[in-house]
N, C-alpha and C positions, 0 to 999 in steps of 0.2 A: 140313349145312355145318359144318366144324370150325374154331373160332376159335383162332388160335395163342396161346401163353402170353404172348408179348411184347405182342400187341394187347390182351389182357385187362388186363395191368398198366398200359398207357397209358390205357385207358378208365377204370380205377379212379382213377388220378391225376387225370384230367380231371374226374371226378365229385366228388372231394374238393375240388379248387380251385373248382369251380362252387358247391358248398355253402358254402364259406367266404366266397366273394364275395357270395352272396345273403344270408348272415347278417350280414356287415358292412354291406351296403346297407340291410338291414331295421332294424338297430339304430342306426347312426350317421346315416343319411340319412333314412330313412322315420320312425325313432323308435319302432319296435316294441320293446317290452320295457323301455323306459326306466323306466316306473313300477314295474315288477316288480323290476328289478335296482337301482333307486334310485342311478343313476350320476350324476345331475345334481341341482342345487338350483335352486329356482324364485324368480324375481324378477319382480314385476308392474310393468307400465308402463301409466299412465293417459293416453289420447289423446283429443283432441276428435274425431278422425276417424281411420280406419284408415290413410289416406294411401297405400293400395295395398299395405300389408304383408299377407303371407299366412303361413299356418302352414308350419312347417319352413323358413322363410327363415333366413339366416345372422345371427348376432349377433357383432359384431366389437368388439375393444378395441385401439386403436392399429393398426388394419389387420390384426389377427390374429384368426382365428375362435376364439371362446371358447364358443359354444353355438348353439342353434337356437331359433326362435320356436315357442311352443306354441299351444294353442287361443286363439282370440279370443272374448271375451264382451262382449255389449252391456250398457251401463249406462244409467241414466236420462239422463245428459248426455254420453255418449261411449262409448268402447271401452276395455276392459281387455285388455291383451295379456300373455300369460304367456311369460316368457323363461326358457328352460331352459339353465343355464350349467354347464359341466363343473366337477366338484368340484376338480380340480387347477388351475383357472384362477382367479386372484384379481383382482378388479376393485375399485379404491378407491371408496369411497362418498362421498368428500369433494367435495360440489358436483357430482356426476355429472350430465351432460347426455346425453339420448338423442335421436339424429337418425335419422329415417327418410329414407333416401337411395336414389337410383336408381343401380344399378351400370352401366347403359348407357342408350342412348336409347330402347330398346324396353321398358323396365321393369326387372324383376328387382330389386325393392326389398330392402333389408336394414336392420338396426338397428345403428347405430354408437354405442358408449358412450364418452364423453369426460369423464373426471374433471377437477376443477379442480386437483388435486394429490394427493400421497401421503397415506395415512391408513388408517383401518380399512377392510376390504373389505366388499363386499356379502355378505349372508348370506341364508339361506333365509327367504322370507316378506317381504323388504323390498319397498317400493313406491317407484317414481320418480314424483313428482307431475307433474301436467299442465304446471305452469309451468316445468318443467325438460325439456320435450320440444319437438321441432321437426319439422314435417311438410314434405315437399317441395311445391313449387308445383303445384297441380292442372293436369292437361293442358289442360283447357278454358280455364283462366285464362291459361295460357302461350300457347295459340293465339290467344285474344282480344288479348292484348298484342302478339303478333307481327302480327296483322292490323291493329291500330291503328297500329303503327309503319309498316307498309307503306303504309297509306292516307295517311300524312303526306308520302310521297315522290311528287313529280310524275313520271309515267312519261316525259315528255319529258326532264326533267333526268336521270333515271336512264339513259335511252338515251344522252344526251350523255356522262355519266360512263363508260359502258361503251365508247362509241366512242373516247373519249380514252385509256382504259386499253388498248384494242386498239392504238391508234397508238403509245402509249408503250412497251408491252411487246412489240410485234411485232419478231421477230428477236432478242430478248434471251434466248431459251431457254437457250443454253449459258452465258451469263453468270449467269442466275438459278440454273442447276444448280450452277455453280462456287461461287456465294454460299452456296447451301444446304449444299454439301459442306464449305465452309470453316466455316460455323456448326456443322455436325455435329462437325468436328474440334475446334473451340473448346469445345463442350459436353463432348466426351470428355475433353479436357485439364483442364477445370474439375472434372469429376467425379473424375478421377484425383488431383487436388490438393485435394479437398474438405477434408480435415483441416487442411492447411496454410492454406487460405483462411480457415477458421473461426478458426484461431489468429491469423492476421494481422488479422482484423477485431477480435478481442478485444484484441490488443495496440494496434491503432489507437485503440480507445476509450480505453485508458490514456493514450496520447500526447495525444489530444484533451482528455482531462480535465486533464492536466498543463498543456497550453497554455491551457486556460480558467482554471486557477488562477493562471498566470503572466501573464494578460492585462494587468493594470495595469503589470507590469514591462515588457512589450513595448511598451505605449503610451508609457511614459516614455522607453524607449530610442528609439522612433521620433521622439518629440518632440525629444529631444536631438540625434539624427542630423539632423533637419530644421534645427535651429538651427545645427549645425556646417556643413552644406552651404550654408546661406544666408550664413554668415560667410565661407566660402571663396569663394562667388560674389561677395560684396561686395569681397573682397580678391583678386580674380582677378589683377589686374596685379601686386600684390606677390608672390603665389605664383609667377606666371610668372617674375618677376625672380629670385626665389630659385632656381627650377629652372634658369634660364639660367646663374646664377653659381656654382651648386654644383659642376659638373664642374671648372671652373678652380680653385676653392678646394680641391677634393679633390686635384687634381694638385699644387698648391703644398704641401698638407699632406704628400702622399706624398714629394715631393722633400725637404721638411724632415726627415721621419723617416729618409729614406735618408742624409742628411748627418749626422744625429745618431746614427745607428746605431753608429759606432765608439766614441763617447764617452758615450752615454746609459747603457749598462749600468754603466760605471765610476762615473758620477755617482750612479746609483741605489744602487749598492753602498756608496759613501761616505755617501750619505744614510742608508742603513740603520744604518751604524756610528754616525753622528751621532745618529740617533734612539735607538739603544740607550744611548749615553752620556747623552742628555737624560733618558731614562726612569730611568736610575740616579740622576740628580740631580733627580728630580721634586720633592722637597720644597724644595730651594733655588730651582728655577725657579719654583715656585708662589709662594714668598715674594718673589721678585724682581718677578713680575707684580703682586703685591699692593702692594708698596712703590713701584713705578715710577709709578703714577698719583698717589700722594701727593707724590712728589718733583716730578713735572711740575706738579701743582697748587701746590706751594710756590714754584715759580719765578715764578708770576704774582703772588704776594705781594711778591716783590722787585722785579718790574717791572709795576706795576699799569696801565700805559698812560697815565700822566699826564705823560710826558716825563722822569721822573726814575727813578732806581734806588735802592731802599731796601735797605741791607745791615744786618743785625743780628747778623752773626757776624764773627769775626776770622779772616782767611785764613791767618795764621801762615806767611807767605812767608819762607823762609830762616831759620826759627826752629825748632830750633837751626841754626847754620851747618854746611855740609858739611865733611867732613874732607879736608884737602889734604896733611897731613904723611905722608910715605911714598910719595907719588905724584910726587916731583920728577923722577924719571927717565922718567916716562910722558909721551909727546907727546899734545897735545890733538888729538882726531880729531872732526871735524865730521860731521854726518849726511850732508852732500852728498858726502863722500869715500867712494866705494864700492870703492876699490882693495883688493886683498888685503893684509893686514897681520898681523904676528905679535903675540901678546899678551905682556905683561910679567908673568911668574909671580911676580916678587919684590915687585910693588907691593901694598901693604896699608896700612891705617891704623895709624900708629904712636902715636897719642895714647893716653893712659891710659884705663882703663875708666871712670873717673869724670869724664871730660872732657865739657863741655856740648855739644861738637860731635856731629853724627850719626855715631857710630862704626859702621862696617860691618866685617864679617868673621866667620868661623866661631868665633873665640874668644869672641865675645859672644853666640853663639846659646844657646838654652836647653840645659841639660845633658841628655845622653841617658840614658835609663834603662839599667840593667844588662842585658846581652844574656842572654836566658834560655837555659838549657842543658837538654838532654834528661835525663829521670830515669834513674837507674841501671837498666841492662838494656834500655833502649829501643832499637829497631832503626830502620832507615830505612823500614820498611813501615808500614802503617796500624795503629798500636797504640792502646791505651786512653789517653784523655786524662789528663794530669797537671796538677794545679792547684798554683799557686805564688803566694804573695803577696810583693810586693817594694815597696820604698819609692821614691817619685818625687822624692827630694831632689836639689838642684842641685849642680854642681861649680864650683869657682872656676877661675881662669885656669891655675893650676898643676896642675890635675887633682885636687886634694883636695876632699873633700866639705865642704859648708857646715855650719853649726851645726844645721841641721835633721836631721842624721844621728842625733843623740842622741834627739831627740823621735820620729823615725821608728822607731828601735830600740825605744823604750819602747812605741810603738803596736803594733809587731810582737809584743812580749812579751804585751801585753794581748790582742791578737787570738788568739795561740796559747792563752792561758789560757782565753779565752771558748770557743774551739773545743773544747778538751779537756773543758770543763765541760758544754757543750750537746750535743757530739757532732755538730754541723753545721758546714759549711764556710762561715763568714761572715767577710769581711775586716773588719779594724779600721779606724777612721777614720784617714785619711792614707795608707792602703795601697791598692795596686791589685792586683786579682786577674787572673792570667794563666793561661790554659789552654793547655797544650802537648800536641800530639798528633802522631803519626807520619803521614806521607803517602807513599803508594806511587805514583810517577809512571807506572808501567806500567798500573795499573788505575784511577788517579785516585780512589782511595778513601781517606777519612780518617774518624776517629771524632770526633763532636762532644762538647760538654760533657755532653749528656744520655745519653751511652753508646751512641747509635745511629750506624750507619755511613752515610756520605753519599758521593756521587760528584760530582766537579766536572763542569760542563757541557763538552761537546765544542765547541771553537771553532776547530778547525784550518782551517776554511774561511775564517775572517776573519784569524787571526793566525798560522797555521802551528802548529808544535810548540814555540814558545818558552814556557818554563815561566812566566816572570814575566808575560807577556801573558795566558797562560791563567788564572793566579791572579787577575789584576786584572779581567779581563772575564768570568770565569765567573759571578759573581753577576748579570751583566746578561743573558746569553744562556742561563744554565743552566736 
């Protein structure tokens, strides 16, 4: 019989696979050649009893196989088990515990290693002491315990329980099947969201710790809330009255605001102007508020409440007398007369300046200082400031200067000599220093005495573009 070439090749491949399988089984499962090749290191386990463990059983760490059980040797007080662990597998030796467990109900024991934490690994020749080992419950002891448990149950009562279960579960097969299917789906969903669930539990612990830390605060808040609710309960009638009257009050307030809408913005705008004026007169207003209580307190010294009035000052009524000369052609006009009337521009006091009467008129006003002029070459734009000293002497009725002119001239000469000597701009006694600078109305820029450029505030919303109003109010709103 002739065997074809293809069949020979198939038989050769099958023989190679069979040889490799048998070699792997002999080395890794049966354990043949382990001592010769030295592929594993040995760790010894001291047991009080074998617990059903047998040679070549699995050795696991965290559920992963790391080796096999070697020979078992009897000792004086127990059994020493040799554990052969793969050299590539590291098992921490920190408080390691060895458990002999059953993989199923029919036996098939194995050794499970459970370290207490990370640390140095087990090495060749280490021994796990007996107090770190745990054996399964013996089968005979388990059967005895089960028998003792069954004997404690009355057969009649057990029959009653079974009958009641039959009555209660009879005909509920589809419902139980649906319940089991739903539980299966719930478990599948929980398994799919396992990382998120773990993270939620960890975060929940943080929240609970925070609530525990804030426990006294929550208790105080609850106590205050209880006090508030008790007060509201005691004032229930008043609260209800307020709630009943509030809608009507809101309607009246709304009607009031609607009626004030045309005039209230104007009033507020005028109030802002008044506030700006008062802010610019802050010093004078403060002095008035300081002086007013003293004046009011002084009035009580004049009228102490004893039925009499005490005056310690002279009222000076009609002293000196008013001026009547020059007003002969002016008709007397009483305050009650509110009809339009023309003024008399020719009326003025004709008494001499040294008359004891109260002389009124611009001729007796304080003389005006000379009007300053721009320096040579100055323009109407914002130029560099120019400093000038001038005398504040008075003028007589005819427009001539008084005798103070000579003394003021002397003072000016002294000031100029001091200035030339010291090189500084210092006014002499009796002189006033005036800084003159250019102002550009287009950009509102001027140069101050310190040489820096300044801009006047924009107040067109309050006063328009009037230049004099801008100059007066710019320090207030600028």
